[in-house]
PAMI-565963 format. One line per 8 residues: their letters; for each residue y, x negated, z of C-alpha. Coordinates in nm, 2 decimals. Layout:
<recs>
a = Y:X:Z  ... .
</recs>
This chain:
<recs>
mstpvagy = -0.07:-2.55:-1.39  -0.09:-2.23:-1.19  -0.13:-2.23:-0.81  -0.36:-1.95:-0.68  -0.26:-1.76:-0.37  -0.52:-1.74:-0.10  -0.59:-1.37:0.00  -0.49:-1.43:0.36 .
niafkigg = -0.14:-1.52:0.24  -0.08:-1.16:0.13  0.02:-0.92:0.40  0.07:-0.55:0.40  0.26:-0.42:0.71  0.36:-0.08:0.84  0.67:-0.08:1.05  0.65:-0.46:1.09 .
stlagrtq = 0.29:-0.45:1.22  -0.03:-0.56:1.04  -0.34:-0.34:1.05  -0.60:-0.47:1.29  -0.93:-0.60:1.14  -0.79:-0.59:0.78  -1.01:-0.76:0.53  -0.86:-0.65:0.20 .
ddltiaar = -0.53:-0.52:0.07  -0.49:-0.36:-0.27  -0.16:-0.29:-0.45  -0.14:-0.07:-0.76  0.18:-0.02:-0.96  0.14:0.24:-1.24  0.41:0.33:-1.48  0.51:0.70:-1.52 .
tkesltkd = 0.56:0.75:-1.88  0.71:1.03:-2.09  0.57:1.07:-2.44  0.77:1.21:-2.73  0.70:1.27:-3.09  0.96:1.38:-3.34  0.95:1.42:-3.72  1.16:1.10:-3.75 .
dqgatqss = 0.88:0.91:-3.57  0.66:0.97:-3.87  0.35:1.04:-3.65  0.40:0.75:-3.41  0.42:0.86:-3.05  0.71:0.71:-2.85  0.68:0.63:-2.48  0.94:0.56:-2.22 .
inghditf = 0.90:0.46:-1.86  1.08:0.69:-1.62  0.94:0.56:-1.29  0.65:0.41:-1.11  0.37:0.53:-0.88  0.30:0.26:-0.62  -0.01:0.29:-0.40  -0.17:0.07:-0.14 .
rasglvdv = -0.52:0.05:0.00  -0.61:-0.15:0.31  -0.97:-0.19:0.43  -1.11:-0.36:0.73  -1.32:-0.36:1.04  -1.25:-0.09:1.29  -1.06:-0.24:1.59  -0.94:-0.06:1.90 .
tggsnild = -0.79:-0.35:2.08  -0.46:-0.38:1.88  -0.19:-0.57:2.04  0.17:-0.67:1.98  0.26:-0.61:1.61  -0.09:-0.50:1.53  -0.19:-0.14:1.46  -0.54:-0.06:1.58 .
rddivedv = -0.76:0.23:1.47  -0.60:0.47:1.72  -0.25:0.38:1.60  -0.35:0.43:1.24  -0.51:0.77:1.31  -0.20:0.87:1.50  0.01:0.79:1.19  -0.24:0.98:0.96 .
lktgssav = -0.19:1.30:1.17  0.19:1.30:1.15  0.36:1.56:0.93  0.71:1.61:0.78  0.96:1.33:0.81  0.77:1.16:1.09  0.49:1.09:0.84  0.72:0.86:0.64 .
laftyttt = 0.65:0.50:0.74  0.84:0.18:0.65  0.63:-0.09:0.48  0.65:-0.44:0.35  0.41:-0.62:0.12  0.45:-0.99:0.11  0.31:-1.30:-0.05  0.37:-1.63:0.11 .
ggkvlsgn = 0.64:-1.80:-0.10  0.70:-1.49:-0.31  0.92:-1.19:-0.31  0.88:-0.89:-0.07  0.81:-0.53:-0.19  0.95:-0.29:0.07  1.04:0.07:0.12  0.88:0.38:0.27 .
cvitnyse = 0.53:0.52:0.23  0.30:0.80:0.35  -0.07:0.78:0.43  -0.26:0.99:0.18  -0.62:0.92:0.30  -0.80:0.76:0.59  -1.18:0.72:0.62  -1.42:0.54:0.85 .
ssnasdda = -1.77:0.44:0.78  -2.04:0.33:1.03  -2.41:0.30:1.04  -2.65:0.17:1.30  -2.68:-0.19:1.17  -2.33:-0.29:1.06  -1.97:-0.30:1.19  -1.77:0.01:1.15 .
tytvdlkt = -1.51:-0.01:0.87  -1.20:0.18:0.77  -1.01:0.24:0.45  -0.65:0.37:0.44  -0.46:0.48:0.13  -0.08:0.50:0.11  0.17:0.60:-0.15  0.54:0.50:-0.16 .
tgpvtfaa = 0.81:0.76:-0.13  1.17:0.71:-0.22  1.32:0.39:-0.35  1.13:0.06:-0.34  1.29:-0.29:-0.34  1.15:-0.62:-0.47  1.36:-0.90:-0.34  1.35:-1.25:-0.19 .
aq = 1.22:-1.28:0.17  1.49:-1.30:0.43 .
</recs>
């Protein structure tokens, strides 16, 4: 029998800090494939995987209070505005009791949404850069 993992037991962190007000984390791993077709394949396309594109999306309530090991809205926007090598951020993606996905990433998109009757929300998109490891938690 499988044991489901509660959503609050999955944590995306940037530089060891969580994102304030986070309500959802999304992880997407997509294979990068190379297609080939030779006469010997007799019309059947062959595919090989030559890497992976790994992206994250975090959404939550806008929070400006932050704190120790918590990135608030201003911290995130500061990271969004970085360029060059300073825009590369260390990340970890963990599941309680599971392995840890870790490496470096860059923020590719940040958006905020607000209206007169609801709490302000944010969404931040990130993409890995360089090697990524998937290993037991230390």
